[in-house]
C-alpha positions as CSV (number, residue, x, y, z in Angstrom):
1,M,-60.5,-51.4,-37.0
2,D,-59.3,-50.9,-40.5
3,K,-56.4,-53.5,-40.3
4,I,-55.0,-52.0,-43.5
5,K,-54.7,-48.3,-42.1
6,F,-53.9,-49.2,-39.0
7,K,-51.0,-51.0,-40.3
8,Y,-49.9,-47.8,-42.7
9,Y,-49.9,-45.9,-39.4
10,L,-48.1,-48.0,-37.5
11,D,-45.1,-48.7,-40.1
12,L,-45.2,-44.9,-40.6
13,Y,-45.1,-44.3,-36.5
14,K,-41.8,-46.7,-36.4
15,K,-40.3,-45.1,-39.4
16,N,-40.3,-41.7,-37.9
17,F,-39.6,-43.0,-34.3
18,D,-36.3,-42.1,-33.7
19,E,-36.8,-38.7,-34.7
20,N,-40.1,-38.5,-32.8
21,W,-38.8,-39.9,-29.8
22,E,-36.3,-37.0,-28.8
23,D,-39.8,-34.4,-29.0
24,E,-41.9,-36.9,-27.3
25,K,-39.2,-38.6,-24.1
26,Y,-40.5,-35.6,-22.2
27,K,-44.1,-37.8,-21.2
28,W,-42.2,-40.6,-19.9
29,E,-39.5,-38.5,-17.8
30,A,-42.6,-36.7,-16.4
31,I,-44.2,-40.0,-15.2
32,K,-40.9,-40.7,-13.7
33,W,-40.5,-37.3,-11.9
34,F,-44.0,-37.1,-10.7
35,Q,-43.7,-41.0,-9.1
36,E,-40.5,-39.6,-7.4
37,N,-41.7,-36.7,-5.9
38,W,-45.2,-36.9,-5.5
39,D,-45.8,-36.8,-1.4
40,I,-49.6,-36.4,-0.3
41,E,-48.2,-35.8,3.0
42,A,-46.0,-33.1,2.3
43,E,-46.2,-30.2,5.0
44,N,-46.8,-27.8,2.1
45,F,-48.7,-29.5,-0.6
46,G,-48.9,-26.6,-3.2
47,E,-45.1,-26.7,-3.3
48,M,-44.9,-30.5,-3.0
49,F,-47.4,-30.2,-6.4
50,W,-45.5,-27.7,-8.1
51,R,-42.4,-29.6,-7.5
52,A,-44.0,-32.9,-8.7
53,T,-45.5,-31.6,-12.1
54,K,-42.4,-29.9,-13.0
55,K,-41.4,-32.3,-15.9
56,T,-45.1,-32.2,-17.5
57,D,-44.0,-29.3,-19.8
58,N,-46.7,-28.3,-22.1
59,L,-49.2,-31.1,-20.8
60,L,-50.6,-29.0,-17.8
61,V,-50.2,-25.8,-19.6
62,G,-52.1,-24.7,-22.7
63,K,-52.5,-21.7,-25.1
64,N,-55.4,-20.4,-23.4
65,T,-55.2,-22.7,-20.1
66,L,-53.1,-22.8,-16.9
67,P,-54.1,-25.6,-15.0
68,R,-50.8,-26.1,-13.2
69,Q,-50.4,-22.4,-12.2
70,M,-54.2,-22.8,-10.9
71,I,-53.5,-25.8,-8.6
72,K,-50.5,-24.1,-7.1
73,E,-53.0,-20.7,-6.6
74,F,-55.5,-23.1,-5.0
75,S,-53.1,-24.5,-2.5
76,D,-52.1,-21.0,-1.8
77,I,-55.9,-20.0,-0.7
78,D,-56.4,-23.3,0.7
79,D,-53.5,-25.7,1.0
80,N,-55.5,-28.6,2.8
81,K,-58.5,-28.3,0.4
82,T,-56.4,-28.9,-2.3
83,R,-54.4,-31.5,-0.9
84,E,-58.1,-33.1,0.0
85,M,-58.9,-33.1,-3.7
86,F,-56.3,-35.3,-4.9
87,L,-56.8,-37.5,-2.0
88,I,-60.0,-38.4,-3.4
89,L,-59.2,-38.6,-7.0
90,F,-56.3,-40.9,-6.3
91,D,-58.9,-43.2,-3.8
92,E,-58.9,-46.0,-6.6
93,E,-61.5,-47.6,-4.1
94,K,-64.3,-44.6,-5.1
95,E,-66.0,-45.0,-8.7
96,I,-63.7,-42.9,-11.1
97,I,-66.5,-40.8,-12.5
98,E,-67.8,-39.7,-9.0
99,R,-64.2,-38.7,-8.4
100,I,-63.4,-36.8,-11.5
101,Q,-66.8,-34.7,-10.8
102,Y,-66.0,-34.4,-7.2
103,F,-62.6,-32.7,-8.4
104,K,-64.4,-30.6,-10.7
105,S,-67.2,-29.3,-8.5
106,Q,-64.3,-28.7,-5.9
107,S,-62.4,-26.5,-8.1
108,E,-65.4,-24.7,-8.4
109,E,-65.5,-23.8,-4.9
110,L,-61.8,-22.9,-5.0
111,L,-62.6,-20.6,-7.8
112,K,-65.1,-18.6,-5.5
113,K,-62.5,-17.4,-3.5
114,H,-59.9,-16.5,-6.6
115,S,-60.0,-13.5,-8.9
116,G,-59.6,-15.8,-11.8
117,N,-62.5,-16.5,-14.7
118,S,-61.6,-20.2,-14.9
119,H,-60.4,-23.0,-12.8
120,F,-59.0,-25.2,-15.9
121,Q,-59.7,-28.6,-14.4
122,D,-61.3,-30.3,-17.3
123,E,-61.5,-34.1,-17.8
124,N,-58.8,-33.5,-20.2
125,T,-56.4,-32.2,-17.2
126,I,-58.1,-34.8,-14.5
127,T,-57.1,-37.9,-16.5
128,T,-53.2,-36.2,-16.5
129,Y,-53.3,-36.2,-13.0
130,L,-54.5,-39.8,-13.3
131,W,-52.2,-40.8,-15.9
132,L,-49.0,-39.5,-14.0
133,K,-50.5,-41.0,-10.4
134,F,-51.6,-44.4,-12.2
135,P,-49.4,-44.7,-15.3
136,D,-50.3,-48.4,-16.0
137,K,-53.8,-48.0,-16.1
138,Y,-54.8,-44.6,-17.3
139,Y,-54.8,-43.2,-20.1
140,I,-55.1,-39.2,-21.5
141,Y,-58.8,-38.3,-22.5
142,K,-58.8,-35.9,-25.4
143,H,-61.7,-35.8,-27.5
144,S,-59.9,-34.3,-30.5
145,V,-57.5,-37.3,-30.5
146,F,-60.3,-39.6,-29.8
147,K,-62.4,-38.6,-32.7
148,E,-59.5,-38.4,-35.2
149,V,-57.9,-41.7,-34.4
150,A,-61.2,-43.4,-34.8
151,Q,-62.1,-41.6,-37.8
152,K,-59.4,-42.2,-39.5
153,L,-59.1,-46.3,-38.5
154,N,-62.9,-46.9,-39.3
155,I,-63.3,-47.6,-35.7
156,D,-66.9,-48.3,-35.2
157,Y,-67.8,-45.7,-32.2
158,K,-69.8,-42.6,-31.9
159,V,-67.7,-39.7,-30.2
160,K,-70.3,-37.2,-29.6
161,R,-69.2,-33.4,-28.0
162,G,-69.0,-33.6,-24.4
163,F,-68.2,-35.8,-21.3
164,S,-70.0,-38.5,-19.8
165,R,-70.1,-41.7,-18.3
166,E,-70.7,-43.9,-21.3
167,K,-68.0,-42.0,-23.3
168,F,-65.4,-42.5,-20.8
169,F,-65.7,-45.9,-20.4
170,T,-66.3,-45.9,-24.8
171,W,-62.8,-44.2,-24.8
172,F,-60.8,-46.1,-22.0
173,E,-62.1,-49.6,-24.5
174,F,-61.0,-47.7,-27.8
175,Y,-57.4,-47.3,-26.1
176,G,-57.5,-50.8,-24.8
177,D,-58.1,-52.2,-28.2
178,I,-55.2,-50.3,-29.9
179,N,-52.9,-51.2,-26.8
180,E,-53.5,-55.1,-27.4
181,V,-51.9,-54.5,-30.9
182,I,-49.2,-52.8,-30.0
183,S,-48.4,-55.2,-27.2
184,N,-47.8,-57.7,-29.9
185,D,-45.7,-55.7,-32.3
186,V,-42.4,-57.3,-31.5
187,E,-40.3,-54.5,-33.6
188,L,-41.8,-51.6,-31.8
189,I,-41.4,-53.2,-28.7
190,A,-37.9,-53.2,-29.1
191,M,-37.3,-49.9,-30.6
192,F,-39.1,-48.5,-27.2
193,S,-37.0,-50.5,-24.9
194,K,-33.6,-48.8,-26.9
195,K,-34.5,-45.4,-26.2
196,K,-35.8,-46.0,-22.9
197,D,-33.6,-44.3,-19.9
198,T,-32.9,-44.3,-16.5
199,F,-35.0,-41.2,-16.3
200,C,-37.5,-42.8,-18.3
201,Y,-40.6,-44.3,-16.5
202,D,-40.8,-48.2,-17.7
203,D,-43.8,-48.4,-19.4
204,A,-44.2,-52.0,-19.0
205,K,-48.5,-52.2,-20.1
206,L,-47.4,-49.5,-23.1
207,I,-49.9,-47.3,-21.8
208,T,-48.1,-44.0,-22.9
209,L,-46.8,-45.6,-26.0
210,T,-50.2,-46.2,-27.1
211,Q,-51.0,-43.1,-26.1
212,D,-47.8,-41.0,-27.8
213,F,-48.8,-43.8,-31.1
214,C,-52.6,-42.2,-31.2
215,Y,-51.5,-38.9,-30.7
216,Y,-48.7,-39.3,-34.0
217,I,-52.1,-40.9,-35.7
218,N,-53.8,-37.9,-35.4
219,K,-51.6,-35.1,-36.3
220,I,-50.6,-36.8,-39.6
221,K,-52.7,-34.4,-42.0
222,D,-53.3,-36.7,-45.1
223,E,-55.1,-35.0,-48.1
224,E,-58.6,-36.6,-46.9
225,E,-58.4,-35.1,-43.8
226,Q,-60.9,-31.8,-43.6
227,N,-61.5,-32.2,-40.4
228,K,-60.2,-29.9,-38.0
229,I,-58.8,-30.3,-34.6
230,E,-60.7,-28.6,-32.5
231,E,-58.7,-27.9,-29.2
232,E,-55.4,-27.8,-28.7
233,D,-53.7,-31.3,-28.3
234,I,-52.2,-32.0,-24.9
235,F,-49.7,-33.4,-26.6
236,S,-48.4,-31.1,-28.9
237,Q,-44.8,-30.6,-29.2
238,G,-43.1,-27.8,-27.7
239,A,-43.8,-25.0,-25.2
240,P,-47.1,-23.2,-25.6
241,M,-47.0,-20.0,-27.9
242,K,-47.7,-16.9,-25.4
243,K,-48.4,-14.3,-27.0
244,F,-45.1,-11.7,-27.0
245,P,-45.1,-8.3,-28.7
246,L,-43.3,-9.0,-32.1
247,N,-40.7,-5.4,-31.8
248,Q,-40.0,-4.3,-29.0
249,I,-37.5,-2.2,-27.4
250,L,-36.0,-1.7,-23.8
251,Y,-34.5,1.7,-23.0
252,G,-32.8,3.5,-20.4
253,P,-30.1,5.1,-18.8
254,P,-26.7,3.1,-18.6
255,G,-26.6,0.2,-16.1
256,T,-29.8,-0.6,-15.6
257,G,-29.5,-4.2,-17.1
258,K,-31.1,-3.9,-20.1
259,T,-28.7,-6.8,-21.4
260,Y,-28.9,-8.7,-18.6
261,K,-33.0,-8.6,-18.8
262,V,-33.2,-9.4,-22.7
263,I,-31.6,-12.6,-22.3
264,E,-34.1,-13.2,-20.2
265,K,-37.1,-12.3,-22.4
266,A,-35.5,-14.0,-25.8
267,V,-35.9,-17.0,-23.6
268,E,-38.8,-16.5,-22.5
269,I,-40.2,-15.7,-25.7
270,I,-39.0,-19.4,-27.0
271,D,-39.5,-21.5,-23.9
272,N,-42.1,-19.9,-21.9
273,V,-42.5,-22.8,-19.9
274,F,-38.6,-23.5,-19.1
275,Y,-38.6,-19.6,-18.1
276,E,-41.5,-19.8,-15.8
277,E,-39.6,-22.9,-13.8
278,N,-36.4,-21.2,-13.8
279,S,-36.8,-17.6,-13.4
280,K,-38.0,-17.2,-9.5
281,D,-34.7,-17.1,-7.8
282,K,-31.0,-15.7,-8.4
283,E,-29.7,-19.1,-8.6
284,D,-31.9,-19.8,-11.5
285,R,-29.6,-17.1,-13.6
286,A,-27.3,-19.7,-14.9
287,K,-29.8,-21.9,-16.2
288,L,-31.4,-19.0,-18.0
289,K,-28.1,-18.0,-19.5
290,E,-27.2,-22.1,-20.3
291,K,-30.8,-22.4,-22.1
292,Y,-29.8,-18.6,-24.3
293,D,-26.2,-20.2,-25.3
294,M,-28.0,-23.3,-26.2
295,L,-30.6,-21.7,-28.1
296,K,-27.9,-19.5,-29.5
297,R,-26.1,-22.2,-30.6
298,N,-29.1,-23.9,-32.2
299,G,-29.7,-20.7,-34.2
300,Q,-33.2,-19.7,-32.8
301,I,-31.5,-16.5,-31.4
302,D,-28.8,-14.0,-33.0
303,F,-27.4,-11.1,-31.5
304,V,-26.1,-8.0,-33.5
305,T,-24.8,-4.5,-32.2
306,F,-25.3,-1.5,-34.1
307,H,-22.9,1.0,-35.0
308,Q,-22.8,4.4,-37.3
309,S,-21.1,2.5,-39.8
310,Y,-23.3,-0.8,-39.9
311,G,-25.5,-1.0,-43.1
312,Y,-28.0,-3.1,-44.9
313,E,-25.1,-5.0,-46.6
314,E,-24.0,-6.6,-43.4
315,F,-28.0,-6.9,-42.0
316,V,-29.8,-7.6,-44.8
317,E,-27.2,-8.6,-48.1
318,G,-24.7,-7.4,-49.9
319,I,-21.6,-8.2,-52.3
320,R,-18.4,-9.4,-50.9
321,A,-15.5,-9.5,-52.7
322,I,-13.3,-12.4,-52.5
323,T,-10.1,-13.7,-54.0
324,T,-9.9,-17.0,-55.8
325,E,-7.2,-20.0,-55.3
326,S,-6.0,-18.5,-58.8
327,E,-5.6,-15.2,-57.1
328,Q,-8.6,-13.5,-59.2
329,V,-11.1,-11.3,-57.3
330,S,-14.5,-12.4,-57.6
331,Y,-18.0,-11.5,-56.1
332,K,-20.1,-13.2,-54.1
333,N,-23.8,-12.5,-52.9
334,E,-23.9,-12.5,-49.1
335,N,-26.9,-13.0,-46.4
336,G,-26.9,-10.7,-43.6
337,I,-27.9,-11.4,-40.1
338,F,-31.2,-10.4,-40.5
339,K,-32.0,-12.5,-43.8
340,N,-30.7,-15.8,-42.1
341,I,-32.6,-16.0,-39.2
342,A,-35.7,-14.5,-41.0
343,K,-35.1,-17.3,-43.8
344,I,-35.1,-20.0,-41.2
345,A,-38.0,-18.9,-38.8
346,A,-40.0,-19.0,-42.3
347,E,-38.8,-22.1,-43.0
348,N,-39.6,-23.5,-39.6
349,F,-43.1,-21.3,-40.1
350,K,-44.2,-22.9,-43.3
351,K,-43.8,-26.3,-42.0
352,S,-45.7,-25.9,-39.0
353,S,-48.7,-24.5,-40.8
354,D,-50.7,-27.2,-42.6
355,K,-51.3,-24.7,-45.7
356,Y,-47.3,-24.1,-45.9
357,A,-46.2,-27.6,-44.8
358,K,-48.3,-28.9,-47.8
359,S,-47.3,-26.3,-50.4
360,E,-43.0,-27.2,-48.4
361,N,-43.4,-30.8,-48.9
362,S,-45.3,-30.4,-52.4
363,Y,-42.1,-28.4,-53.4
364,D,-39.7,-30.8,-52.1
365,E,-41.5,-33.7,-53.9
366,F,-41.6,-31.6,-57.3
367,M,-38.0,-31.2,-56.6
368,K,-37.3,-35.0,-56.3
369,Y,-39.9,-35.3,-59.4
370,I,-37.8,-32.9,-61.4
371,M,-34.4,-35.1,-59.8
372,V,-35.3,-38.3,-61.7
373,N,-37.1,-37.1,-65.0
374,R,-34.0,-34.9,-65.7
375,E,-33.2,-36.7,-68.8
376,E,-36.8,-36.5,-70.1
377,T,-38.1,-34.4,-73.1
378,F,-41.0,-32.0,-72.1
379,H,-43.7,-30.8,-74.0
380,K,-45.2,-27.1,-74.4
381,T,-48.4,-26.5,-74.9
382,K,-48.3,-25.3,-78.2
383,T,-45.1,-25.9,-80.1
384,G,-41.5,-27.2,-79.1
385,N,-40.0,-29.2,-76.4
386,F,-37.6,-28.5,-73.8
387,Q,-35.5,-30.1,-71.3
388,I,-33.6,-29.9,-68.0
389,L,-29.6,-29.1,-68.3
390,E,-28.6,-28.6,-64.8
391,I,-30.3,-27.8,-61.3
392,N,-28.5,-25.6,-59.6
393,D,-28.5,-24.0,-55.7
394,D,-31.1,-21.3,-57.0
395,S,-32.3,-22.6,-60.3
396,I,-33.2,-25.2,-62.9
397,K,-32.1,-24.1,-66.1
398,I,-33.6,-25.7,-69.4
399,S,-32.9,-25.8,-73.0
400,S,-36.1,-24.7,-75.3
401,D,-36.7,-25.8,-79.1
402,D,-38.3,-22.2,-79.5
403,S,-36.7,-19.9,-77.1
404,K,-36.3,-16.4,-78.0
405,Y,-33.8,-16.0,-75.4
406,S,-29.7,-16.3,-76.4
407,S,-28.6,-20.0,-76.7
408,N,-32.5,-21.1,-76.0
409,I,-31.1,-21.1,-72.4
410,I,-33.9,-20.3,-69.7
411,H,-33.8,-20.4,-65.9
412,L,-36.5,-21.4,-63.6
413,Y,-36.0,-19.9,-60.1
414,K,-36.7,-22.3,-57.0
415,D,-38.1,-19.5,-55.4
416,E,-40.7,-18.7,-57.7
417,I,-41.3,-22.6,-57.7
418,K,-41.7,-22.1,-54.1
419,L,-44.5,-19.4,-54.7
420,I,-46.3,-21.5,-57.2
421,F,-46.9,-24.4,-54.1
422,E,-47.8,-21.8,-51.9
423,F,-51.0,-21.0,-53.8
424,E,-53.7,-22.6,-52.9
425,D,-55.5,-25.1,-55.0
426,I,-52.6,-24.8,-57.3
427,E,-53.8,-27.9,-58.9
428,K,-56.8,-26.8,-60.4
429,I,-54.8,-23.7,-62.7
430,S,-55.3,-24.5,-65.9
431,S,-52.8,-22.4,-68.3
432,S,-50.0,-20.3,-67.7
433,S,-51.5,-17.0,-68.3
434,E,-53.8,-18.1,-65.5
435,L,-50.5,-19.1,-63.3
436,A,-48.9,-15.3,-64.0
437,E,-52.0,-13.7,-62.8
438,K,-52.7,-15.7,-59.9
439,V,-50.0,-16.8,-58.5
440,F,-47.0,-13.7,-59.9
441,N,-49.5,-11.0,-60.3
442,K,-48.6,-10.4,-63.7
443,K,-51.0,-9.0,-66.1
444,F,-48.9,-10.5,-69.0
445,Q,-47.3,-13.9,-68.4
446,R,-43.2,-14.5,-68.9
447,Q,-41.6,-16.7,-71.5
448,R,-40.9,-18.6,-68.2
449,D,-44.3,-18.8,-66.7
450,T,-45.1,-21.6,-69.6
451,Y,-42.5,-23.7,-68.7
452,Y,-43.3,-23.8,-64.9
453,F,-46.9,-24.7,-66.1
454,N,-45.8,-27.5,-68.0
455,L,-43.5,-28.8,-65.7
456,L,-46.4,-28.9,-62.9
457,K,-48.8,-30.5,-65.5
458,E,-46.7,-33.3,-65.6
459,F,-45.7,-33.5,-61.9
460,F,-49.4,-33.5,-61.0
461,K,-50.5,-36.4,-63.3
462,T,-48.1,-38.8,-60.8
463,N,-48.4,-36.5,-57.4
464,T,-51.6,-36.3,-56.2
465,N,-51.7,-37.3,-53.0
466,I,-48.6,-35.6,-50.8
467,M,-48.2,-36.8,-47.3
468,T,-48.1,-33.4,-45.1
469,T,-46.1,-34.1,-41.5
470,L,-46.2,-30.9,-39.4
471,Q,-43.1,-29.6,-37.7
472,Q,-43.2,-28.0,-34.1
473,K,-43.6,-24.5,-34.3
474,K,-40.7,-22.4,-33.2
475,N,-40.2,-18.7,-32.0
476,Y,-36.8,-16.9,-32.8
477,V,-35.2,-14.0,-31.7
478,L,-33.1,-11.2,-33.1
479,I,-31.5,-9.1,-30.4
480,I,-30.2,-6.1,-31.5
481,D,-28.2,-4.5,-28.7
482,E,-27.9,-0.4,-29.2
483,I,-30.5,-0.1,-32.2
484,N,-30.5,3.6,-31.7
485,R,-26.7,4.1,-32.5
486,G,-27.3,2.9,-35.9
487,N,-28.9,4.5,-39.2
488,I,-32.0,3.1,-39.2
489,S,-33.0,3.4,-43.1
490,K,-29.5,2.4,-44.1
491,I,-29.6,-0.4,-42.2
492,F,-33.1,-1.7,-42.7
493,G,-33.9,0.0,-45.9
494,E,-37.3,-1.5,-47.9
495,L,-37.6,-4.1,-45.3
496,I,-38.6,-1.8,-42.1
497,T,-42.1,-2.2,-43.8
498,L,-41.8,-5.9,-43.4
499,I,-41.4,-6.2,-39.8
500,E,-44.8,-4.3,-38.8
501,E,-47.2,-7.1,-37.2
502,S,-49.8,-6.6,-40.0
503,K,-47.2,-7.2,-43.0
504,R,-45.5,-10.6,-41.5
505,F,-45.9,-13.6,-43.3
506,G,-48.5,-15.7,-42.2
507,N,-51.2,-12.3,-41.5
508,S,-53.7,-10.9,-43.7
509,E,-51.6,-7.9,-44.8
510,A,-48.5,-10.2,-45.0
511,L,-45.9,-8.8,-47.8
512,T,-43.0,-10.1,-49.8
513,V,-40.2,-7.8,-51.3
514,T,-37.7,-8.6,-54.0
515,L,-34.3,-8.2,-52.4
516,P,-31.5,-5.8,-54.6
517,Y,-28.4,-7.5,-54.9
518,S,-30.0,-11.5,-55.1
519,K,-33.3,-10.8,-56.3
520,E,-34.9,-13.4,-54.1
521,P,-38.2,-12.7,-52.7
522,F,-37.8,-12.1,-49.0
523,L,-40.3,-11.9,-46.3
524,V,-40.4,-11.7,-42.5
525,P,-42.4,-14.6,-40.9
526,S,-44.9,-13.8,-37.6
527,N,-42.3,-16.3,-35.2
528,L,-39.4,-13.9,-36.0
529,H,-39.2,-11.5,-32.7
530,I,-37.0,-8.3,-33.0
531,I,-35.7,-7.0,-28.9
532,G,-33.6,-3.9,-29.2
533,T,-31.7,-2.2,-26.3
534,M,-31.1,1.5,-26.4
535,N,-29.2,3.7,-23.9
536,T,-31.1,7.2,-23.3
537,A,-27.9,8.6,-22.6
538,D,-26.7,8.4,-26.6
539,R,-30.0,9.5,-27.7
540,S,-33.7,10.1,-26.7
541,I,-36.8,7.9,-27.9
542,A,-38.1,11.4,-29.5
543,L,-34.7,11.6,-31.5
544,L,-35.3,7.9,-33.0
545,D,-36.4,7.3,-36.5
546,T,-39.9,7.5,-36.5
547,A,-40.1,4.8,-39.1
548,L,-38.8,2.4,-36.1
549,R,-40.6,4.2,-33.5
550,R,-44.0,3.6,-34.2
551,R,-43.2,-0.4,-35.0
552,F,-42.0,-1.2,-31.7
553,I,-42.9,-1.1,-28.1
554,F,-41.1,0.4,-25.5
555,E,-40.6,-0.8,-22.3
556,E,-38.4,1.8,-19.9
557,M,-35.9,0.4,-17.4
558,M,-34.9,3.0,-15.1
559,P,-32.6,2.6,-12.2
560,N,-33.8,0.2,-9.7
561,P,-32.0,1.7,-6.2
562,E,-34.3,-1.5,-4.3
563,L,-32.0,-3.9,-5.6
564,L,-29.1,-2.6,-3.6
565,S,-26.9,-3.2,-0.7
566,K,-28.2,-0.8,2.6
567,N,-24.3,-0.7,3.7
568,V,-21.4,-1.3,2.4
569,E,-19.2,0.6,5.1
570,G,-22.4,2.2,6.6
571,I,-23.4,3.7,3.2
572,D,-26.7,3.7,2.6
573,L,-26.0,2.7,-1.3
574,K,-29.7,3.0,-2.4
575,K,-29.8,6.5,-0.7
576,L,-26.9,7.4,-2.3
577,L,-28.2,6.7,-6.1
578,E,-31.5,8.0,-5.5
579,V,-29.4,11.1,-4.2
580,I,-27.1,11.2,-7.5
581,N,-29.9,10.8,-9.5
582,K,-32.0,13.3,-8.2
583,R,-29.3,15.8,-8.5
584,I,-28.7,14.4,-12.2
585,E,-32.2,14.7,-13.3
586,V,-32.4,18.5,-11.9
587,L,-29.2,19.4,-13.8
588,L,-29.5,17.3,-17.0
589,D,-33.2,15.1,-17.2
590,R,-34.1,11.8,-16.4
591,D,-32.5,9.7,-19.2
592,H,-29.0,10.4,-18.1
593,M,-29.2,8.6,-14.6
594,I,-26.6,6.5,-13.0
595,G,-27.8,2.8,-13.0
596,H,-28.1,0.3,-10.3
597,T,-26.0,-2.3,-11.8
598,Y,-22.7,-0.3,-11.3
599,F,-23.1,-0.7,-7.9
600,L,-24.3,-4.0,-7.9
601,N,-22.6,-6.7,-5.5
602,I,-19.7,-4.5,-4.6
603,E,-17.2,-5.0,-1.8
604,N,-15.9,-2.3,0.4
605,E,-12.8,-1.8,-1.5
606,G,-14.9,-2.2,-4.7
607,M,-16.6,1.4,-3.8
608,K,-13.8,3.7,-5.0
609,S,-13.6,1.7,-8.4
610,V,-17.3,2.5,-9.0
611,I,-17.4,6.0,-7.8
612,Y,-14.1,6.9,-9.8
613,D,-13.4,4.3,-12.9
614,K,-17.5,4.4,-13.5
615,V,-20.0,7.0,-12.0
616,I,-16.8,10.0,-12.3
617,P,-16.5,9.3,-16.4
618,L,-20.1,9.1,-17.0
619,L,-20.4,12.6,-15.0
620,Q,-17.8,13.5,-17.2
621,E,-19.6,12.9,-20.5
622,Y,-22.9,13.6,-19.3
623,F,-21.7,17.2,-18.6
624,Y,-18.9,17.5,-21.3
625,N,-16.4,18.0,-18.7
626,D,-18.7,21.0,-16.6
627,W,-16.8,20.6,-13.4
628,Q,-18.6,22.7,-11.9
629,K,-22.1,20.7,-12.3
630,I,-20.1,17.5,-11.5
631,Q,-19.3,19.4,-8.3
632,L,-22.9,19.9,-7.5
633,V,-23.5,16.1,-8.2
634,L,-20.7,15.1,-6.0
635,G,-20.2,17.5,-3.8
636,R,-16.9,19.4,-2.9
637,A,-15.4,16.2,-1.4
638,F,-14.8,15.3,-4.7
639,I,-14.0,18.0,-6.9
640,G,-11.8,20.5,-5.5
641,V,-12.0,24.4,-6.9
642,K,-8.5,26.8,-6.8
643,E,-8.8,30.5,-7.6
644,E,-5.7,32.1,-8.5
645,N,-4.5,34.9,-10.9
646,I,-3.5,33.9,-14.1
647,K,-2.7,37.5,-15.8
648,T,1.1,36.2,-14.8
649,L,1.0,33.5,-17.2
650,F,0.4,35.9,-20.2
651,E,2.4,38.8,-22.1
652,N,-0.6,40.3,-23.3
653,S,-3.5,39.7,-20.6
654,D,-5.7,42.5,-20.5
655,E,-8.9,40.5,-21.7
656,I,-7.9,37.7,-19.4
657,D,-9.8,38.0,-15.9
658,S,-7.2,38.2,-13.2
659,E,-8.8,35.4,-11.4
660,D,-9.8,32.0,-12.6
661,K,-11.7,29.0,-11.3
662,R,-9.5,25.9,-11.8
663,Y,-11.5,22.2,-10.7
664,F,-9.4,19.4,-10.0
665,L,-10.6,15.8,-8.9
666,K,-9.7,14.6,-5.7
667,K,-8.4,11.5,-4.7
668,L,-9.8,10.6,-1.2
669,E,-8.2,8.1,1.2
670,D,-10.6,5.6,2.4
671,T,-12.0,7.4,5.7
672,E,-12.4,10.7,3.6
673,F,-14.0,8.8,0.5
674,F,-16.6,7.2,2.7
675,S,-17.2,10.2,4.4
676,A,-18.0,12.5,1.3
677,L,-20.2,9.5,0.2
678,Q,-22.0,10.0,3.2
679,A,-22.4,13.7,2.9
680,I,-24.3,12.9,-0.5
681,V,-26.5,10.6,1.7
682,D,-27.1,13.2,4.3
683,R,-28.5,15.4,1.8
684,G,-31.3,13.1,0.7
């Protein structure tokens, strides 16, 4: 083992221990929870297993693997057989390799009775079960971590692909050697002891701490490291990134639960593990809403409602007039909700990617370099010198001896500097003209490109190895309620193109635009999801802006009478809603039906309020106060008609019919009211 490298990584681990703990603490919590909830004799083994592994988060679910889910489904097929697999796996009197092989072979047998293509019970998963059950003895086996850490620490282990008896014990010895060093580090043990709380497993032998340290070494991306991790890391931070549509719209008539559903979708996109754990029962709704509120406070979710007067200035950016303390009016560019969340998501996307994280870290190091050397005089390639005057929020102001600009002042823009560092192999750029052409796509170099180039040249003289630490990749969600009520062309402007999946930042056809007010480059990253809702009673999909329609997928949400109670004062609500909606569909169309949510959780006295205060006003709107059609929907018991000769009302009444049908709404007492509803049901 290379002691110098080991010390380097251990010092780095301790330096970042507090920050990493919040993301990695769940592993110790998972063990404690498992130990307290595991009961091999449970009447229903599958339910017990699901509960005991509840805290494992992404340890038992991967990007394309669902081992935990598969065990639950195996138990549904044969609960006792699945129980037996774990009985033998956890039998310490039997030889370990035989136990692992038996577990895999029995998984193969159960898979034959299942419709899936894989049981997902590999050595990585099986050793995770062993680690949960015997956390003072077993480590989680992961080939990529084993390989990378051995290479980085120059440990003389031959790490071959695949799994074997020899490799298992080599790996065990490998972790044991590291554990021995960790166990003698008093400072690290003190840090660990301070962080643990009552929800964490004690980890007296520091097995999990050793494991966590090895993963930390594995995820550090030094410039020397060219080997790519072959599989998803079992200790990767955050929830697995399940594939979700980037742009989707929930549409349907009023009252079908679109806004209700969008909260669940947002949580599922950001943390699908939490969603799967807390979306089984009605009681879980409060947990989902609490999670949604937390994600919104943390900036991963934002919400906006479109309306007729909403515009680009509120959504993207615009100029606002502000009054200063001296009562002078000045104008300031202000970011809109879309620009804000797109920038936050893009920042995370870059820092979670090898390529872009390096560019972000390089940019940060460059700005530090500028701050330290701001008093220096820099030289141009041909003639003249230049100095840094100011470093502002969005630019670096320099003074040049030979600038053609007034006052010899030039501004170097920070957003352009970021673009420079996003260019691959920027260190190999050999001239300012090459920089202009390759980075900025300019046929002719601009005045400021010369200064960019010379600052970079000086920077790279002393900054050749920049450490890259990846952030957790997160999804972000922007919810647009009533998306069809806004003028899409006016609100999105030129950015409508950028929300296409292929044009998102991180994809091959990614595009960047320059915003009209701030002149900043702007992009939409592929970890920002847009969920819209639209009420088809306001406008049908066919009338939507064409540019919007072809960039979104649409999920229809129609009334679901099955969710309703079958008896409120003897009225079958399911049948009542079905009949009303059939009548509306015949008289108008299916876009104007009545949603089921109006009838949810109502008591006897609430029925009148629903009909008179919600349903009838909707029908008035739908039929433009055509009371004859409203009468056809609800029946004569609700809508009365009286005929009278109205000629006597007018002095000149020759052109007025002598008879006139005049409709009126009846206010029914309880008995009449429920009888009228029953009459509607009976017609079904």
